[in-house]
N, CA and C atoms as a LAMMPS dump frame, in Angstrom:
ITEM: TIMESTEP
0
ITEM: NUMBER OF ATOMS
312
ITEM: BOX BOUNDS ff ff ff
-5.0000000000000000e+02 5.0000000000000000e+02
-5.0000000000000000e+02 5.0000000000000000e+02
-5.0000000000000000e+02 5.0000000000000000e+02
ITEM: ATOMS id mol type element x y z
1 1 1 N -14.859 71.974 -351.13
2 1 2 C -14.793 70.569 -350.754
3 1 3 C -16.215 70.063 -350.515
4 2 1 N -16.57 68.966 -351.132
5 2 2 C -17.915 68.42 -350.976
6 2 3 C -17.972 67.498 -349.767
7 3 1 N -19.189 67.289 -349.271
8 3 2 C -19.381 66.38 -348.141
9 3 3 C -19.093 64.951 -348.594
10 4 1 N -18.474 64.156 -347.734
11 4 2 C -18.225 62.756 -348.105
12 4 3 C -19.533 61.982 -348.193
13 5 1 N -19.55 61.02 -349.069
14 5 2 C -20.726 60.161 -349.199
15 5 3 C -20.728 59.175 -348.039
16 6 1 N -21.921 58.743 -347.599
17 6 2 C -21.983 57.78 -346.492
18 6 3 C -21.304 56.461 -346.871
19 7 1 N -20.726 55.837 -345.878
20 7 2 C -20.079 54.544 -346.06
21 7 3 C -20.968 53.477 -345.44
22 8 1 N -21.143 52.381 -346.122
23 8 2 C -21.943 51.282 -345.605
24 8 3 C -21.11 50.022 -345.502
25 9 1 N -21.532 49.122 -344.662
26 9 2 C -20.867 47.828 -344.522
27 9 3 C -21.599 46.833 -345.405
28 10 1 N -20.862 46.123 -346.269
29 10 2 C -21.474 45.144 -347.161
30 10 3 C -21.139 43.707 -346.786
31 11 1 N -20.05 43.527 -346.03
32 11 2 C -19.608 42.18 -345.688
33 11 3 C -18.936 42.188 -344.327
34 12 1 N -19.285 41.207 -343.508
35 12 2 C -18.644 40.986 -342.213
36 12 3 C -18.358 39.495 -342.119
37 13 1 N -17.07 39.145 -341.95
38 13 2 C -16.666 37.745 -341.865
39 13 3 C -16.057 37.502 -340.493
40 14 1 N -16.58 36.506 -339.788
41 14 2 C -16.016 36.068 -338.524
42 14 3 C -15.372 34.702 -338.746
43 15 1 N -14.166 34.541 -338.23
44 15 2 C -13.471 33.253 -338.293
45 15 3 C -13.611 32.58 -336.939
46 16 1 N -13.889 31.289 -336.954
47 16 2 C -14.154 30.595 -335.703
48 16 3 C -13.593 29.173 -335.702
49 17 1 N -12.898 28.788 -334.617
50 17 2 C -12.529 27.384 -334.464
51 17 3 C -13.719 26.548 -333.973
52 18 1 N -14.801 27.212 -333.582
53 18 2 C -16.029 26.559 -333.094
54 18 3 C -17.19 26.944 -334.026
55 19 1 N -17.044 26.596 -335.272
56 19 2 C -17.966 27.063 -336.306
57 19 3 C -19.422 26.713 -336.011
58 20 1 N -19.708 25.467 -335.672
59 20 2 C -21.096 25.066 -335.428
60 20 3 C -21.663 25.741 -334.182
61 21 1 N -20.858 25.893 -333.138
62 21 2 C -21.328 26.57 -331.932
63 21 3 C -21.634 28.027 -332.231
64 22 1 N -20.787 28.685 -333.019
65 22 2 C -21.045 30.082 -333.38
66 22 3 C -22.282 30.207 -334.258
67 23 1 N -22.449 29.274 -335.183
68 23 2 C -23.641 29.317 -336.038
69 23 3 C -24.893 29.231 -335.181
70 24 1 N -24.898 28.33 -334.199
71 24 2 C -26.069 28.202 -333.314
72 24 3 C -26.279 29.477 -332.502
73 25 1 N -25.203 30.046 -331.958
74 25 2 C -25.296 31.269 -331.153
75 25 3 C -25.953 32.393 -331.964
76 26 1 N -25.444 32.651 -333.163
77 26 2 C -25.987 33.74 -333.975
78 26 3 C -27.356 33.393 -334.554
79 27 1 N -27.599 32.118 -334.826
80 27 2 C -28.932 31.7 -335.279
81 27 3 C -29.966 31.977 -334.186
82 28 1 N -29.602 31.767 -332.919
83 28 2 C -30.52 32.037 -331.817
84 28 3 C -30.813 33.523 -331.669
85 29 1 N -29.976 34.374 -332.246
86 29 2 C -30.257 35.816 -332.257
87 29 3 C -31.118 36.216 -333.453
88 30 1 N -31.427 35.249 -334.324
89 30 2 C -32.332 35.512 -335.437
90 30 3 C -31.695 35.523 -336.809
91 31 1 N -30.402 35.23 -336.93
92 31 2 C -29.766 35.194 -338.244
93 31 3 C -30.079 33.875 -338.929
94 32 1 N -30.472 33.935 -340.188
95 32 2 C -30.776 32.742 -340.977
96 32 3 C -29.606 32.402 -341.884
97 33 1 N -28.867 31.359 -341.557
98 33 2 C -27.67 30.989 -342.307
99 33 3 C -27.955 29.94 -343.364
100 34 1 N -27.193 30.026 -344.451
101 34 2 C -27.159 28.973 -345.453
102 34 3 C -25.706 28.521 -345.583
103 35 1 N -25.519 27.237 -345.835
104 35 2 C -24.179 26.697 -346.046
105 35 3 C -23.717 27.079 -347.45
106 36 1 N -22.44 27.468 -347.565
107 36 2 C -21.874 27.855 -348.857
108 36 3 C -20.462 27.313 -348.994
109 37 1 N -20.016 27.203 -350.239
110 37 2 C -18.626 26.902 -350.545
111 37 3 C -18.351 27.479 -351.917
112 38 1 N -17.297 28.271 -352.01
113 38 2 C -16.935 28.909 -353.28
114 38 3 C -15.712 28.202 -353.851
115 39 1 N -15.894 27.501 -354.971
116 39 2 C -14.78 26.786 -355.585
117 39 3 C -14.16 25.799 -354.62
118 40 1 N -12.841 25.885 -354.463
119 40 2 C -12.109 24.997 -353.561
120 40 3 C -12.005 25.565 -352.146
121 41 1 N -12.682 26.693 -351.878
122 41 2 C -12.636 27.321 -350.561
123 41 3 C -13.328 26.479 -349.51
124 42 1 N -13.193 26.891 -348.251
125 42 2 C -13.802 26.116 -347.165
126 42 3 C -15.32 26.272 -347.125
127 43 1 N -15.969 25.245 -346.616
128 43 2 C -17.4 25.359 -346.355
129 43 3 C -17.584 26.377 -345.238
130 44 1 N -18.608 27.194 -345.365
131 44 2 C -18.874 28.234 -344.376
132 44 3 C -20.364 28.536 -344.384
133 45 1 N -20.785 29.496 -343.545
134 45 2 C -22.19 29.877 -343.457
135 45 3 C -22.33 31.359 -343.765
136 46 1 N -23.434 31.711 -344.402
137 46 2 C -23.7 33.111 -344.74
138 46 3 C -25.152 33.453 -344.407
139 47 1 N -25.335 34.674 -343.913
140 47 2 C -26.666 35.224 -343.651
141 47 3 C -26.695 36.628 -344.237
142 48 1 N -27.82 37.014 -344.8
143 48 2 C -27.976 38.368 -345.32
144 48 3 C -28.804 39.152 -344.317
145 49 1 N -28.228 40.251 -343.83
146 49 2 C -28.892 41.101 -342.852
147 49 3 C -29.792 42.107 -343.546
148 50 1 N -30.75 42.715 -342.817
149 50 2 C -31.548 43.778 -343.413
150 50 3 C -30.615 44.854 -343.971
151 51 1 N -30.909 45.321 -345.15
152 51 2 C -30.046 46.309 -345.787
153 51 3 C -29.029 45.679 -346.72
154 52 1 N -28.924 44.332 -346.7
155 52 2 C -28.072 43.642 -347.651
156 52 3 C -26.683 43.256 -347.18
157 53 1 N -26.296 43.623 -345.974
158 53 2 C -24.978 43.23 -345.475
159 53 3 C -24.915 41.71 -345.334
160 54 1 N -23.832 41.114 -345.826
161 54 2 C -23.632 39.67 -345.712
162 54 3 C -22.778 39.402 -344.475
163 55 1 N -23.261 38.525 -343.615
164 55 2 C -22.596 38.127 -342.373
165 55 3 C -22.178 36.68 -342.56
166 56 1 N -20.858 36.41 -342.565
167 56 2 C -20.376 35.063 -342.825
168 56 3 C -19.577 34.522 -341.644
169 57 1 N -19.682 33.219 -341.461
170 57 2 C -18.898 32.493 -340.471
171 57 3 C -18.013 31.5 -341.214
172 58 1 N -16.699 31.645 -341.037
173 58 2 C -15.719 30.782 -341.69
174 58 3 C -14.946 30.003 -340.64
175 59 1 N -14.492 28.794 -340.981
176 59 2 C -13.627 28.079 -340.047
177 59 3 C -12.287 28.808 -339.924
178 60 1 N -11.765 28.893 -338.704
179 60 2 C -10.484 29.562 -338.471
180 60 3 C -9.337 28.589 -338.68
181 61 1 N -8.27 29.111 -339.233
182 61 2 C -7.045 28.315 -339.342
183 61 3 C -6.417 28.203 -337.958
184 62 1 N -5.702 27.138 -337.666
185 62 2 C -5.045 27.003 -336.354
186 62 3 C -4.131 28.196 -336.071
187 63 1 N -4.207 28.682 -334.838
188 63 2 C -3.359 29.792 -334.422
189 63 3 C -3.915 31.171 -334.721
190 64 1 N -5.016 31.256 -335.448
191 64 2 C -5.598 32.56 -335.78
192 64 3 C -6.38 33.093 -334.594
193 65 1 N -6.096 34.332 -334.199
194 65 2 C -6.848 34.962 -333.113
195 65 3 C -8.238 35.297 -333.624
196 66 1 N -9.258 34.917 -332.854
197 66 2 C -10.628 35.112 -333.336
198 66 3 C -11.487 35.956 -332.411
199 67 1 N -10.976 36.33 -331.237
200 67 2 C -11.838 37.015 -330.271
201 67 3 C -11.617 38.518 -330.198
202 68 1 N -10.763 39.073 -331.029
203 68 2 C -10.424 40.498 -330.95
204 68 3 C -11.402 41.34 -331.769
205 69 1 N -12.664 41.247 -331.417
206 69 2 C -13.689 41.985 -332.14
207 69 3 C -14.885 42.164 -331.219
208 70 1 N -15.518 43.303 -331.307
209 70 2 C -16.771 43.545 -330.578
210 70 3 C -17.825 43.873 -331.619
211 71 1 N -18.969 43.208 -331.53
212 71 2 C -20.058 43.408 -332.479
213 71 3 C -21.23 44.084 -331.804
214 72 1 N -21.987 44.822 -332.564
215 72 2 C -23.257 45.358 -332.111
216 72 3 C -24.329 44.918 -333.093
217 73 1 N -25.361 44.261 -332.59
218 73 2 C -26.445 43.781 -333.441
219 73 3 C -27.78 44.275 -332.915
220 74 1 N -28.659 44.653 -333.822
221 74 2 C -30.039 44.986 -333.473
222 74 3 C -30.888 43.784 -333.857
223 75 1 N -31.649 43.259 -332.891
224 75 2 C -32.45 42.058 -333.142
225 75 3 C -33.878 42.261 -332.663
226 76 1 N -34.76 41.435 -333.195
227 76 2 C -36.145 41.386 -332.738
228 76 3 C -36.164 40.557 -331.462
229 77 1 N -36.508 41.155 -330.35
230 77 2 C -36.476 40.488 -329.049
231 77 3 C -37.324 39.225 -329.02
232 78 1 N -38.418 39.2 -329.769
233 78 2 C -39.337 38.062 -329.716
234 78 3 C -38.868 36.878 -330.545
235 79 1 N -37.971 37.096 -331.518
236 79 2 C -37.514 35.979 -332.344
237 79 3 C -36.206 35.391 -331.848
238 80 1 N -35.559 36.032 -330.889
239 80 2 C -34.349 35.461 -330.304
240 80 3 C -34.728 34.236 -329.493
241 81 1 N -33.803 33.273 -329.383
242 81 2 C -34.059 32.053 -328.631
243 81 3 C -33.006 31.909 -327.546
244 82 1 N -33.371 32 -326.287
245 82 2 C -34.707 32.351 -325.804
246 82 3 C -35 33.823 -326.086
247 83 1 N -36.278 34.187 -326.009
248 83 2 C -36.685 35.567 -326.261
249 83 3 C -35.956 36.497 -325.293
250 84 1 N -35.596 37.666 -325.768
251 84 2 C -34.906 38.659 -324.945
252 84 3 C -35.881 39.742 -324.523
253 85 1 N -35.626 40.346 -323.384
254 85 2 C -36.397 41.524 -323.015
255 85 3 C -35.876 42.686 -323.844
256 86 1 N -36.739 43.63 -324.201
257 86 2 C -36.258 44.784 -324.954
258 86 3 C -35.169 45.515 -324.172
259 87 1 N -34.193 46.012 -324.904
260 87 2 C -33.107 46.756 -324.285
261 87 3 C -31.752 46.249 -324.726
262 88 1 N -30.744 46.655 -323.991
263 88 2 C -29.35 46.343 -324.313
264 88 3 C -28.893 45.117 -323.516
265 89 1 N -28.269 44.19 -324.22
266 89 2 C -27.741 42.975 -323.603
267 89 3 C -26.298 42.806 -324.053
268 90 1 N -25.407 42.482 -323.137
269 90 2 C -24.019 42.188 -323.475
270 90 3 C -23.847 40.674 -323.366
271 91 1 N -23.576 40.043 -324.503
272 91 2 C -23.408 38.599 -324.567
273 91 3 C -21.98 38.282 -325.007
274 92 1 N -21.603 37.037 -324.872
275 92 2 C -20.307 36.57 -325.339
276 92 3 C -20.537 35.364 -326.229
277 93 1 N -19.993 35.401 -327.465
278 93 2 C -20.189 34.265 -328.363
279 93 3 C -19.206 33.148 -327.999
280 94 1 N -19.324 31.968 -328.616
281 94 2 C -18.48 30.842 -328.24
282 94 3 C -16.972 31.072 -328.392
283 95 1 N -16.57 32.061 -329.186
284 95 2 C -15.148 32.359 -329.35
285 95 3 C -14.669 33.473 -328.429
286 96 1 N -15.546 33.978 -327.551
287 96 2 C -15.146 35.016 -326.612
288 96 3 C -15.349 36.432 -327.089
289 97 1 N -15.968 36.621 -328.262
290 97 2 C -16.252 37.974 -328.753
291 97 3 C -17.411 38.573 -327.969
292 98 1 N -17.299 39.844 -327.635
293 98 2 C -18.397 40.554 -326.985
294 98 3 C -19.407 40.934 -328.063
295 99 1 N -20.666 40.602 -327.804
296 99 2 C -21.75 40.94 -328.731
297 99 3 C -22.746 41.793 -327.969
298 100 1 N -22.824 43.046 -328.351
299 100 2 C -23.776 43.974 -327.749
300 100 3 C -25.062 43.89 -328.557
301 101 1 N -26.103 43.376 -327.92
302 101 2 C -27.369 43.146 -328.588
303 101 3 C -28.376 44.197 -328.15
304 102 1 N -28.962 44.874 -329.135
305 102 2 C -30.034 45.836 -328.878
306 102 3 C -31.322 45.156 -329.326
307 103 1 N -32.098 44.695 -328.353
308 103 2 C -33.326 43.968 -328.634
309 103 3 C -34.503 44.94 -328.616
310 104 1 N -35.297 44.886 -329.685
311 104 2 C -36.475 45.757 -329.77
312 104 3 C -37.734 44.933 -329.867
């Protein structure tokens, strides 16, 4: 039996009823978003993380649970707004998701 190949994350999509507030929250952590729309799909925001993972924010449909997720992000402490002290920070985004930030 051979060793399994490493698995990587290529896409992370968050659904939000507070799309603009979430975009600002994650932008303040250093993510650079661009507005996108694919065909007749909804307008949304996308950021490409180091390593190529795409992080997208989509509008949530009514009744969709959006807070049942915990994220861990590594960020540059000096580019966060406001700047963060180096170390671990537990934040909450506008939809109530726990965001564990490792600031370096």
